[in-house]
Every structure is written in C-alpha cells, then in structure tokens.
C-alpha positions as CSV (number, residue, x, y, z in Angstrom):
1,M,-12.3,9.4,23.4
2,K,-11.8,12.5,21.3
3,S,-8.2,13.0,22.4
4,R,-7.5,9.3,21.6
5,K,-9.0,9.6,18.1
6,L,-7.1,12.9,17.5
7,T,-3.8,11.3,18.6
8,I,-4.3,8.2,16.4
9,T,-5.2,10.6,13.5
10,A,-2.1,12.6,14.0
11,L,0.0,9.4,14.1
12,L,-1.6,8.2,10.9
13,I,-0.9,11.6,9.2
14,A,2.7,11.3,10.2
15,V,3.0,7.8,8.9
16,N,1.4,8.8,5.7
17,V,3.5,11.8,5.1
18,V,6.8,10.1,5.9
19,L,6.2,6.8,4.1
20,S,4.6,8.6,1.1
21,S,7.8,10.6,0.6
22,I,9.7,7.3,0.4
23,I,7.3,5.1,-1.5
24,I,6.2,7.1,-4.6
25,I,5.4,5.8,-8.1
26,P,5.5,8.8,-10.5
27,L,3.2,8.3,-13.5
28,G,3.0,11.5,-15.5
29,P,1.2,14.2,-13.6
30,V,0.0,11.6,-11.1
31,K,2.1,10.4,-8.2
32,A,0.7,7.0,-7.1
33,A,1.1,6.5,-3.3
34,P,-0.1,3.2,-2.0
35,V,0.8,4.3,1.5
36,Q,-2.1,6.8,1.3
37,H,-4.5,4.0,0.7
38,F,-3.0,1.9,3.4
39,V,-3.5,4.7,5.9
40,N,-7.0,5.4,4.6
41,V,-8.2,1.9,5.4
42,L,-6.5,2.0,8.8
43,S,-8.3,5.4,9.4
44,A,-11.6,3.9,8.3
45,V,-11.4,1.1,10.8
46,L,-9.6,2.8,13.7
47,V,-11.0,6.4,13.8
48,G,-14.1,6.5,11.5
49,P,-15.2,8.7,8.7
50,W,-14.7,12.3,10.0
51,Y,-11.3,11.8,11.5
52,G,-10.4,9.7,8.5
53,L,-11.5,12.6,6.2
54,A,-9.4,15.0,8.3
55,Q,-6.4,12.7,8.0
56,A,-6.8,12.4,4.2
57,L,-7.1,16.2,3.8
58,I,-4.2,17.1,6.0
59,S,-2.0,14.4,4.6
60,S,-2.8,15.5,1.0
61,V,-2.0,19.2,1.9
62,I,1.3,18.3,3.5
63,R,2.3,16.0,0.7
64,L,1.5,18.7,-1.9
65,L,3.5,21.2,0.0
66,F,6.5,18.8,0.3
67,G,6.2,18.0,-3.4
68,T,5.5,14.3,-2.8
69,G,1.9,14.5,-3.9
70,S,-0.4,16.1,-6.5
71,V,-3.7,17.8,-6.5
72,F,-5.2,14.5,-7.7
73,A,-4.6,13.2,-4.2
74,F,-7.4,15.3,-2.7
75,P,-10.5,13.8,-4.4
76,G,-9.0,10.3,-4.5
77,S,-8.0,10.0,-0.9
78,M,-10.9,11.9,0.6
79,I,-13.6,10.0,-1.3
80,G,-11.7,6.7,-0.7
81,V,-11.6,7.1,3.1
82,L,-15.3,8.2,3.3
83,L,-16.4,5.2,1.2
84,A,-14.1,2.8,3.2
85,S,-15.5,4.1,6.4
86,A,-19.1,3.8,5.2
87,F,-18.6,0.2,4.0
88,Y,-16.8,-0.7,7.2
89,F,-19.4,0.7,9.5
90,Y,-22.3,-0.7,7.4
91,R,-20.9,-4.3,7.3
92,K,-18.4,-4.3,10.2
93,H,-15.9,-6.2,8.1
94,I,-12.4,-5.2,7.3
95,F,-12.6,-6.5,3.8
96,M,-15.4,-4.1,3.1
97,A,-13.3,-1.2,4.2
98,A,-10.6,-2.3,1.7
99,V,-13.2,-2.6,-1.1
100,G,-14.6,0.8,-0.2
101,E,-11.1,2.3,-0.5
102,V,-10.5,0.8,-4.0
103,L,-14.0,1.8,-5.3
104,G,-13.9,5.3,-3.7
105,T,-10.4,6.1,-4.9
106,G,-10.0,3.9,-8.0
107,I,-13.3,4.5,-9.6
108,I,-15.1,7.6,-8.1
109,G,-11.9,9.5,-7.2
110,S,-10.4,9.1,-10.7
111,L,-13.7,10.2,-12.3
112,V,-13.8,13.3,-10.1
113,C,-10.3,14.1,-11.3
114,I,-11.6,14.7,-14.9
115,P,-13.0,18.1,-14.3
116,L,-10.1,18.9,-11.9
117,S,-7.7,18.1,-14.7
118,Y,-9.4,20.6,-17.1
119,F,-9.5,23.2,-14.4
120,I,-5.7,23.0,-13.8
121,G,-4.9,23.0,-17.5
122,F,-4.4,19.3,-18.5
123,D,-6.7,19.6,-21.6
124,D,-5.4,16.3,-23.2
125,F,-5.6,14.4,-19.9
126,L,-6.6,10.8,-20.4
127,I,-8.8,9.2,-17.8
128,K,-8.0,5.5,-18.5
129,P,-4.3,5.7,-17.4
130,L,-5.4,7.7,-14.3
131,M,-8.1,5.3,-13.4
132,I,-5.8,2.3,-13.8
133,T,-3.1,4.0,-11.7
134,F,-5.6,4.9,-9.0
135,I,-7.1,1.3,-9.0
136,V,-3.6,-0.4,-8.8
137,S,-2.3,2.0,-6.2
138,S,-5.4,1.8,-4.0
139,A,-5.6,-2.0,-4.4
140,I,-2.0,-2.4,-3.2
141,G,-2.4,-0.1,-0.2
142,A,-5.8,-1.6,0.7
143,L,-4.5,-5.2,0.5
144,I,-1.5,-4.4,2.8
145,S,-3.8,-2.7,5.4
146,Y,-6.3,-5.6,5.1
147,F,-3.6,-8.2,5.9
148,L,-2.3,-6.1,8.8
149,L,-5.8,-5.5,10.3
150,I,-6.7,-9.2,9.9
151,T,-3.5,-10.2,11.6
152,L,-4.2,-7.8,14.5
153,K,-7.8,-9.1,14.7
154,K,-6.7,-12.8,14.9
155,R,-4.4,-12.0,17.7
156,G,-7.1,-10.0,19.6
157,I,-5.2,-6.8,19.4
158,L,-7.7,-5.0,17.2
159,D,-10.6,-5.8,19.4
160,K,-8.7,-4.6,22.5
161,F,-7.8,-1.4,20.6
162,L,-11.3,-0.8,19.5
163,N,-12.5,-1.6,23.1
164,K,-14.7,-4.5,22.0
165,K,-13.6,-6.8,24.8
C-alpha cells in the first residue's frame, strides 16, 4: 500500500508542477495557481494527510525553483491539504474535502502569510487582496476537483480505486 500511495503522490506532484507552469494567475507578489488546490483535494481523498502534505511541500519547492510559484504557496498549500484531509476523513464526503481546502488555504493560509510577508520584506503588504486571491484560487481548484471526484464516484471508479468494493 505504501508504494501505491508513493506512486500516486509522485504522479500528483508531476501533474501539479506541469499544469501550474501553464495555468498561472500573477497578482502582484502572489501567483495564484488553481491547479495546486485541485491537486490538494485529490491528494486529500486519494492518499491522505501525510502523503498530501509531502505532495504540497515538494510541489511548492519545485514550483519555487522553476519560478512558477512563490513562498506564499508553502503555508497556503500545506495548511489547505491538511485541512482538506481532516475534513474528508472526519465526514467521508468529497464536498468536505473541497471546503477544507478553501478554508485552509483561503482563510488560514492567507493569515499565516502576514508574518511571512514581513519576514521577506513586504512591509506594505495588504492581506485583503491576498486573502481574496487565495479564496478565489482555492475555490476554483477545489470545485474542479470536486466535480471530477463526484463523477468518478458516480461511475464507481473512485470506490474501486480506494478499494471500497
């Protein structure tokens, strides 16, 4: 089971890095990446919190090195995937994973970016635009993953994948 989760995590990292380099919304110092949130919800449902956390961390590092991400991706994506996983495993509902991603990234992740912005030298950094950007980006990504996962569930593919049948 561990090798299966590792393989899925590696595939999700690859999808995240490749698609995030194509689909970027630059907004000042923040680069909104709805693909990150899409992959975070998939990670929460498919591999769980710890592999999801590893996916978010490794994806953020690679995106930062390639110049397609920013340091603000770290708190947003990592808190988002942890909260999405917690909500999903608590309620066992895909919608709750999407809600967890939006709350974790959009609200909590953007608030954690305030001290981070002062630490890296953005003294006049405004939190409202950052929070709005995080919420919109995470909502778009979470919605897309929600519809994909619901479609897979209706066709029975998700249950087979998660070995529930």
